[in-house]
N, C-alpha and C positions, 0 to 999 in steps of 0.2 A: 158607400162612402169612399173607401180606398180599394186598392187591389190586394191589400194585405189583411187577412182576417185577424191577425194578432193586433195590428194597429186599430182596426175597427173595434175590437173588444176593449182596448184601452180607452178609446174615445167614448164608448158607451159608459164605461165606469166613471170617467171624468164627468160626463153629463149627469149621471146618477148622483155623484157626490155634490155637484153644483146644486142640484135640486134639493138635496138634503141640507146643505149648508144654508141655502136661502130660507128653508123652513125653520131651521134652528136659529139663525142669526138675523134673518130679515134684511140682510144687506149684501150687496154684491162685493166681489173682491176689489172693486174700484173704490171702496169706502175709504174715507180719509180720517177715521177716528183712531188710527194706530200709527205709531212712528215706524220708521224703517227698522230701527233696532228691535222693536217688538215683533215685526214680521220676521226678522232674522232669528230671533229667539224661538218663535213658533216653528220655523223650518228646522232649526237645530234639534228641538225636542222631537219633531216628527222623525228626523233621521236617526236620532238615538234610539227611538222606539223601533225603527226598521232594523237597526243593528241587532237589537235583542231578538226580534222575530226571526231574522235570518240565522242567527246563532242557534236558536232553538231548532229550526228546521234542519240545519247542518248536523246538529247532534243527533236528531232523529235518523237522518240518512246514514250517519256513521254507525249507529247502533244496528240499523237494518243490514248494513253491509257486513258487519261482524257476524251477524246471525247467518247470513248466506255463506260466509266462509266456513263456518262450523258445520253446515249441513252437507 
């Protein structure tokens, strides 16, 4: 696909999510049954979830770092 394995991994994940989304919703992203505001609300909710996940991982890393300092 590309010369960058990281980009290739992201592309594969996007393709996998697209397949799952089509199975779940039966409609492509070009569907027109949602307003722009609804799409924005979905994106905001996804980003809020991402902030929670990133905070969790950050906390885990800080805990691990504090254990390494004590060792």
